[in-house]
N, C-alpha and C positions, 0 to 999 in steps of 0.2 A: 404346605410347601411343595407337595407333590404336583399341585395344579400349575405351578409356575412353569412357563416355557422359556427356553433360551431362544430369543429371536434370531440369533445368528444361525442356529441350526434349523430353523424353519424357513419356509419361503415367504418372503414379504410380498404383499400384493400392492401394486399401484392401481388403485381404483380410479374412477372417473373424477372424483373430487381432488385426489392427490395429483392426478394428471393435469387438471386445471391450475392448481397451485404451482406445480413445477413449470408449466408453460408461462405463467405470469412471472414467476421468479426468473426464468430464462430471459424474458423480454426486458425486465428491469436490469438484470445483470449485463445484458448486451448494451443497453443504454448507458449504464454507469461505466462499463468498460470503454466504450467509445469516448465518452466524456473524459475519462482518465487518460486516454491516449492524447487527446487534444490538450488537456491540462499539462501533461508531461512535456509536450512540445513547447507550450508557452513558457513553462519553467526553464526549459533548456535555452530558449531564446533569451529569457531574462538573465540566465547565467552568463551568456556571452556579453550582453549589453551592460548588466550591472557590474560585472568584473572589469570591463574596460572603462566604464564611467567612473568607478571608484578609483581605479588606478590613475585616471586623469585628474580627478578632484583632489586626491591626496598627493599628487606630484610624482608621477612615475619617472620624471627626468632628474630627480635628485640623485646624488652620488650613492646613497645607501640603498636605493631601490625599494623603500618601504611601501610606496604606493602600488608598485607592481606586485609586490608580495601580497598586500591586502586584497587587491583586485583578483589575483589568482586564487586566493583562499576562498573568497566569496563565490567565485565561479565554480570551484570544485565542490563546495557545499551545495550550491544550487543544482549542479549536475547530478550529485548523489541523490538529492531529493527527487529530481526528474526521473532518474533511473528506478528509484523505489516505486514511484507512482506508476511508471510504465510497467514494471514487473507485476505489480498487484493487479493492474488493469488487464494485463495479458491473461492472467490466470482466471480472472472473473469472466472475461470475454470467452475464453476457451471452455469454461464451465457451461456458459450459456449456449454455445454452439453445440457442445456434446450432449447436453441434456435435451436440447431441441431435436437433434438427430436421433437420439435414443428413443424418445417418445414417438417420433414419426415412424421409425423402422422397428420398434419394439426390440431394440438391440441391447443386450446385457453388457457387451463390451464397451459401448459408448456410455452407458449409464455408469459403469465403474470408472471409466476415464473422467467423466464429468465430476463425480464426487472426489476423485483424486485431486483435480484442479481446485475444487472448492476447499478441500482440506489444506492445500498449500496456501491458498489465499488467507484462510483463517489463521493458520499457523504464523504466517508472516505478519498478519495484523496483530496477533497477540505479542509477538516479539517487539514490534514497534511500540505497542502500548506499554510494555514493561520498560523499555528504554526511556520512553517519555516520562513514566512515573519516576524512574531513577533520577533523571535530570531535574524533574520538578522538586523532588525531595532535596537533592543537592543544592538547587537554587534557593529553596526556603532556608536551608541551613546556612548557606552563604549570606543571605540577607540578614538572618538573625545575628550571625557573627559580625557582619559589617555594622549593624546597628549597635551591638554590644561594645565593640571596640573602636568604632569610628566616631562616636559622639564625644564631644569634649567639653 
């Protein structure tokens, strides 16, 4: 047990192999970040068009306004998805830029900032996965209840 070292208290070294891995990771992160920005823009445009199309298809001119409400709800959901994709892409892109500049300038501050953005990206990804799992479990339970009580 005495031979174990606490890595936090020792200086970690970024050798040439790790440097290559981090540069490649930064390149892929930058690529995925840009694709995410484009994708969030496409989703935002889809929110505008899908919301207005659904409102027209369901009859936004009726007295109750259900079509307008349905179209607005779809637009808000799509905009929330676009915002989420944009937020995640932003942090992945910032990680890539910071890690690249840290490796070029041998800058500890940029390296720390890079990993802060990566931490935020992964934390947010984890939260989204947990929410998706909850909705999946609720959906399966709902289908089981519908099958149990809906059959006649």
